[in-house]
C-alpha positions as CSV (number, residue, x, y, z in Angstrom):
1,M,51.5,19.6,-9.8
2,L,50.5,22.8,-8.0
3,T,53.2,24.6,-6.1
4,I,52.8,27.6,-3.8
5,E,55.9,29.4,-2.7
6,N,56.2,32.2,-0.1
7,L,52.7,33.4,-0.8
8,S,51.6,36.4,1.3
9,T,48.6,38.7,0.9
10,V,48.2,42.1,2.7
11,Y,45.0,44.0,2.5
12,Q,45.6,47.8,2.6
13,S,43.1,50.2,3.9
14,P,43.4,54.0,4.1
15,S,41.4,54.1,7.3
16,A,42.8,51.1,9.2
17,K,46.0,49.1,9.7
18,P,47.0,46.7,7.0
19,V,45.6,43.2,7.4
20,L,48.0,40.2,6.8
21,A,45.5,37.7,5.4
22,A,48.0,35.1,4.3
23,S,51.7,34.9,5.4
24,D,54.5,32.9,3.8
25,V,52.3,30.1,2.7
26,N,54.2,27.1,1.1
27,F,52.9,23.8,-0.1
28,S,52.8,21.6,-3.2
29,V,50.1,19.2,-4.5
30,P,51.0,16.2,-6.7
31,K,48.9,15.5,-9.7
32,G,45.6,13.7,-8.9
33,R,45.6,14.4,-5.2
34,L,43.0,16.2,-3.0
35,F,44.7,18.8,-0.7
36,T,42.6,20.5,1.9
37,L,43.2,23.9,3.5
38,L,41.6,23.6,7.0
39,G,41.1,26.2,9.7
40,P,38.8,28.6,11.5
41,S,37.2,31.6,9.9
42,G,39.7,34.3,9.1
43,C,42.7,31.9,9.0
44,G,43.6,32.7,5.4
45,K,42.4,29.5,3.7
46,T,39.9,31.2,1.3
47,T,42.3,34.0,0.6
48,T,44.9,31.4,-0.5
49,L,42.3,29.6,-2.6
50,R,41.1,32.8,-4.3
51,S,44.8,33.7,-5.0
52,I,45.2,30.3,-6.8
53,A,42.1,31.0,-8.8
54,G,43.2,34.5,-9.8
55,L,40.4,36.2,-7.9
56,E,42.9,37.8,-5.5
57,R,46.3,39.3,-6.3
58,P,48.8,38.3,-3.6
59,T,51.4,40.8,-2.4
60,T,54.3,38.4,-2.8
61,G,55.1,34.8,-3.8
62,V,54.9,32.4,-6.7
63,I,52.0,30.1,-7.9
64,T,52.9,27.4,-10.4
65,A,50.5,25.0,-12.0
66,G,52.2,22.3,-14.0
67,N,54.9,24.1,-16.0
68,R,53.0,27.5,-16.0
69,V,53.7,30.3,-13.6
70,V,50.3,31.9,-13.1
71,F,51.5,34.4,-10.5
72,S,54.9,35.8,-9.5
73,G,55.2,38.9,-7.3
74,D,58.9,39.4,-8.2
75,S,58.4,38.9,-12.0
76,K,55.1,40.9,-12.1
77,I,53.3,37.9,-13.6
78,F,49.5,37.7,-13.2
79,I,47.5,35.4,-15.4
80,A,43.8,36.4,-15.5
81,P,41.4,33.9,-13.9
82,N,39.7,33.0,-17.3
83,R,43.1,32.1,-18.8
84,R,44.1,29.8,-15.9
85,Q,41.6,27.2,-17.0
86,F,40.9,26.2,-13.4
87,G,37.5,24.9,-12.3
88,M,35.9,26.4,-9.2
89,V,32.8,25.6,-7.1
90,F,31.7,28.1,-4.5
91,Q,29.6,27.8,-1.4
92,S,26.6,29.1,-3.3
93,Y,26.4,26.9,-6.4
94,A,25.4,29.8,-8.7
95,I,23.1,27.5,-10.8
96,W,21.4,29.3,-13.7
97,P,17.7,29.1,-12.7
98,H,16.4,29.6,-16.3
99,M,18.4,26.7,-17.7
100,S,18.0,22.9,-17.7
101,V,20.6,20.7,-16.0
102,F,22.1,20.0,-19.4
103,E,22.4,23.7,-20.4
104,N,23.9,24.6,-17.0
105,A,26.6,22.0,-17.5
106,A,27.1,23.0,-21.1
107,F,27.4,26.7,-20.4
108,P,31.2,26.9,-20.0
109,L,31.7,25.0,-23.3
110,R,29.3,27.3,-25.2
111,V,31.0,30.6,-24.0
112,R,34.6,29.5,-24.6
113,S,36.5,31.4,-27.3
114,K,37.0,28.3,-29.4
115,R,33.4,26.9,-29.8
116,L,33.2,23.1,-30.0
117,P,30.9,21.3,-32.4
118,E,27.4,20.6,-30.9
119,K,27.9,16.8,-30.9
120,E,31.2,17.2,-29.0
121,I,29.5,19.5,-26.4
122,K,26.7,16.9,-25.9
123,D,29.1,14.0,-25.5
124,K,31.3,15.9,-23.0
125,V,28.3,17.1,-21.0
126,M,26.5,13.8,-20.8
127,K,29.8,12.0,-19.8
128,M,30.2,14.5,-16.9
129,L,26.6,14.3,-15.9
130,A,26.9,10.5,-15.8
131,A,30.0,10.9,-13.6
132,V,27.9,12.8,-11.0
133,S,24.8,10.6,-11.5
134,L,22.7,13.4,-13.1
135,D,22.5,12.1,-16.7
136,H,18.9,10.9,-16.2
137,L,17.9,14.5,-15.1
138,A,19.6,16.3,-18.1
139,E,16.3,17.9,-19.3
140,R,15.0,18.8,-15.8
141,Q,15.0,22.5,-14.8
142,A,17.8,23.3,-12.4
143,T,15.4,24.9,-9.9
144,Q,13.7,21.4,-9.5
145,L,16.9,19.8,-8.2
146,S,17.5,19.1,-4.5
147,G,20.4,20.7,-2.7
148,G,22.7,17.7,-3.2
149,Q,21.8,17.5,-6.9
150,Q,22.6,21.2,-7.3
151,Q,25.9,20.6,-5.6
152,R,26.7,17.8,-8.1
153,L,25.6,19.9,-11.0
154,A,27.9,22.7,-9.9
155,L,30.7,20.1,-9.8
156,A,29.9,18.8,-13.2
157,R,29.9,22.3,-14.7
158,A,33.3,22.9,-13.2
159,L,34.7,19.6,-14.5
160,V,33.2,19.7,-18.0
161,M,36.0,22.1,-19.1
162,E,38.5,19.3,-18.1
163,P,40.4,21.8,-15.9
164,E,44.0,21.4,-14.9
165,L,43.0,22.1,-11.3
166,L,39.7,22.0,-9.4
167,L,39.1,24.5,-6.6
168,L,36.3,23.9,-4.0
169,D,35.4,26.6,-1.5
170,E,33.3,24.9,1.2
171,P,30.9,23.3,-1.4
172,L,29.0,21.2,1.2
173,S,28.4,23.9,3.8
174,N,24.8,24.7,2.5
175,L,23.6,21.1,2.9
176,D,22.0,19.6,5.9
177,A,24.0,17.2,8.1
178,K,22.9,13.9,6.6
179,L,23.2,15.0,3.0
180,R,26.6,16.6,3.7
181,E,27.8,13.2,5.0
182,K,26.4,11.4,1.9
183,M,28.0,14.0,-0.4
184,R,31.4,13.5,1.2
185,F,31.4,9.9,-0.1
186,E,30.2,10.9,-3.6
187,L,32.7,13.8,-3.9
188,K,35.6,11.6,-2.8
189,K,34.5,8.9,-5.3
190,I,34.3,11.4,-8.2
191,Q,37.6,13.0,-7.4
192,R,39.4,9.6,-7.1
193,E,37.8,8.2,-10.3
194,L,38.6,11.3,-12.4
195,G,42.0,11.7,-10.8
196,I,41.8,15.5,-10.9
197,T,44.1,17.6,-8.8
198,T,41.9,19.3,-6.2
199,I,42.2,22.1,-3.6
200,Y,39.5,22.0,-1.0
201,V,38.7,24.7,1.6
202,T,36.7,23.9,4.7
203,H,36.4,24.7,8.4
204,D,34.8,21.3,9.0
205,Q,37.4,18.9,10.5
206,S,35.3,15.8,9.8
207,E,35.0,16.8,6.1
208,A,38.8,17.3,5.8
209,L,39.6,14.0,7.5
210,A,37.1,12.1,5.3
211,L,38.1,13.6,1.9
212,S,41.8,14.5,1.9
213,H,45.0,12.9,0.8
214,E,46.8,15.6,2.7
215,I,45.7,18.5,5.0
216,A,47.2,21.9,5.7
217,V,45.9,23.3,9.0
218,M,46.0,27.1,9.0
219,N,45.8,29.7,11.8
220,Q,46.2,33.5,11.6
221,G,47.3,33.4,8.0
222,K,50.0,30.7,8.4
223,I,50.2,27.0,7.8
224,V,50.9,25.4,11.2
225,Q,51.0,21.7,10.1
226,I,50.8,19.7,6.9
227,G,50.2,16.0,6.9
228,S,48.0,13.1,6.1
229,P,44.6,13.0,7.9
230,R,45.9,10.3,10.2
231,D,49.1,12.2,11.0
232,I,47.2,15.4,11.7
233,Y,44.8,13.7,14.0
234,E,47.1,11.3,15.8
235,R,50.3,13.3,15.9
236,P,49.4,17.0,16.2
237,K,52.4,19.3,16.5
238,T,50.8,22.1,18.5
239,A,48.0,22.6,21.0
240,F,46.0,24.6,18.4
241,V,46.0,21.6,15.9
242,A,45.2,19.1,18.7
243,D,42.3,21.3,19.9
244,F,40.9,22.2,16.5
245,I,40.9,18.7,15.1
246,G,38.3,17.0,17.4
247,S,38.3,16.6,21.2
248,T,41.4,16.0,23.2
249,N,42.8,15.9,26.7
250,F,45.7,18.4,27.3
251,I,48.1,17.3,30.1
252,E,51.1,19.3,31.1
253,G,54.2,17.8,32.7
254,V,58.0,17.8,32.9
255,I,60.3,15.4,31.0
256,R,62.0,13.1,33.5
257,D,63.8,10.6,31.2
258,R,63.9,9.0,27.7
259,S,62.0,5.9,26.8
260,D,61.9,3.5,23.8
261,H,59.1,5.5,22.3
262,G,60.3,9.0,23.2
263,Y,60.2,10.3,26.8
264,I,58.9,9.7,30.3
265,V,56.9,12.7,31.5
266,D,55.9,13.4,35.1
267,S,52.4,14.9,35.2
268,A,49.5,15.6,37.6
269,I,48.0,12.2,36.6
270,G,51.3,10.2,37.0
271,S,54.2,9.3,34.8
272,L,53.3,8.9,31.1
273,A,55.4,7.4,28.3
274,A,54.9,9.8,25.3
275,D,55.9,9.9,21.7
276,R,58.3,12.5,20.2
277,K,61.2,11.9,17.8
278,D,63.2,15.1,18.1
279,D,65.6,16.0,20.9
280,L,64.1,17.4,24.1
281,T,66.1,18.1,27.3
282,V,65.3,16.4,30.6
283,G,63.6,18.9,32.8
284,T,61.7,20.6,29.9
285,A,58.1,21.5,30.6
286,V,55.8,20.1,27.9
287,S,52.2,19.8,27.0
288,M,50.7,16.4,25.8
289,S,47.6,15.5,23.9
290,I,45.6,12.3,24.4
291,R,42.5,11.7,22.4
292,P,39.4,10.4,24.3
293,E,39.2,7.2,22.3
294,D,42.9,6.5,23.0
295,L,42.2,6.1,26.7
296,R,41.3,2.4,26.7
297,L,39.1,1.6,29.6
298,S,38.7,-1.5,31.7
299,E,37.1,-2.4,35.0
300,T,40.1,-4.5,36.1
301,P,43.8,-3.6,36.0
302,P,45.1,-4.3,32.4
303,T,48.0,-6.7,32.0
304,D,49.6,-5.0,29.0
305,T,53.0,-3.8,30.4
306,N,53.8,-1.9,27.2
307,H,51.1,0.7,28.0
308,T,50.9,3.3,30.8
309,V,48.1,2.3,33.2
310,I,46.2,5.0,35.2
311,Q,43.6,4.4,37.9
312,G,40.7,6.9,38.2
313,T,37.1,7.4,39.4
314,V,34.1,7.9,37.1
315,S,32.6,11.3,37.8
316,A,30.1,11.4,35.0
317,K,29.1,9.4,31.9
318,V,26.8,10.0,28.8
319,F,25.4,7.2,26.7
320,L,25.6,8.1,23.0
321,G,24.4,4.9,21.4
322,E,27.5,3.6,19.6
323,C,29.7,4.8,22.4
324,I,29.8,6.2,25.9
325,D,31.6,9.3,27.0
326,F,33.2,9.0,30.5
327,K,34.5,11.9,32.7
328,I,37.2,10.4,34.9
329,M,38.9,12.0,37.9
330,V,42.6,11.3,38.4
331,N,44.3,13.3,41.2
332,E,41.7,16.2,40.8
333,V,42.3,16.2,37.1
334,E,39.2,15.4,34.9
335,L,39.8,13.4,31.7
336,L,37.4,12.6,28.9
337,A,37.4,9.0,27.6
338,R,35.3,7.5,24.9
339,C,34.6,3.7,24.7
340,H,32.3,0.9,23.6
341,P,29.0,0.7,25.6
342,S,30.1,-2.7,27.0
343,I,31.9,-0.7,29.7
344,R,29.3,-0.2,32.4
345,T,31.3,1.2,35.4
346,P,28.9,3.3,37.5
347,V,29.5,6.9,38.5
348,G,31.7,6.8,41.6
349,G,33.2,3.5,40.5
350,T,36.9,2.8,40.0
351,I,38.1,2.4,36.4
352,Y,41.5,1.8,34.7
353,M,42.9,3.6,31.7
354,S,45.6,2.1,29.4
355,V,47.5,4.6,27.2
356,D,49.7,3.5,24.3
357,P,52.8,5.8,24.3
358,L,52.4,6.3,20.5
359,K,49.0,7.8,21.2
360,C,50.3,10.3,23.7
361,A,51.7,13.2,21.7
362,I,54.1,15.8,23.0
363,L,53.2,19.2,21.5
364,N,55.3,22.2,20.5
365,G,54.8,24.8,23.3
366,T,52.5,24.3,26.3
367,A,48.8,24.4,26.5
368,S,47.1,27.3,28.3
369,R,45.7,25.2,31.1
370,T,47.1,22.3,33.0
371,A,45.4,19.0,32.2
372,S,42.6,20.8,30.4
373,L,39.9,19.2,28.3
374,H,38.6,20.7,25.0
């Protein structure tokens, strides 16, 4: 298990104000899980990853891997990166161009202080190359590999040491879109099969949702929400998380009453049943998030009385092949809905939206604009 406690990093500069790169970061990762640090540029995710690797010295906090404390600000403990025995893959794969695929993967074993017998090195390397489907290219020069193959080679080189922890810093960002999507499946398969504890850093929401057991969303040096991919997407706690993870409709309103699922909220588009488990006071102004795909469209009034039904007018639509994006006006508020192409309501036509209360999430704080769309 990896445990991070109260980790903070302040960059000091003689000519500028100190920069708080990471602030009071706390999380733990069970053995064999893939944990993603997700957020925009400058949010502190890479600083946190580099602190775990030993490439940054935090200002305060404790980092524990298994039963070893590798950093403690209070106890003045700092284990050097080469002694932490963590594997790391960077954005640039840093493949040795003058070496073959085999020699690139074998390099960490050849330079370790306790040299292994050549047969053991060969067995370990070929086993790892097989795991990333590169064993048939062992003798090829590394410069003759495609981008995806180089990414897998960098992964094999990090794994051949059988590290306690694997650290991945946006390893797919240099690949084109189709190859990146393919590598998500391969990387997920390798991580699950090997059962290696992994910390993954990315700003790509789709990547985080596809790969992770758990996600920590970061903003301005702080973790703002931790949860499973489904929890993060379907039950965001703040407007920032809802906005950063995909598209959403922000709708502001005032709590009128309690309901079976949470609360009844009066808004510019009507009364909505919304999900929230903690106690909120009647009369409180709130902001809600509804994903476009959770506005279920129909050309006739739906009969499901368990859902909120809203009537609107189609103001625009875009055909995207597997789906259609509709812009729908409701009381001068524009909502985005995404649905199957079987819905053919023309622009200017009346359409009905059914909203499951469990898909209408009340956020902490209020959004910056009433009923805004991001």
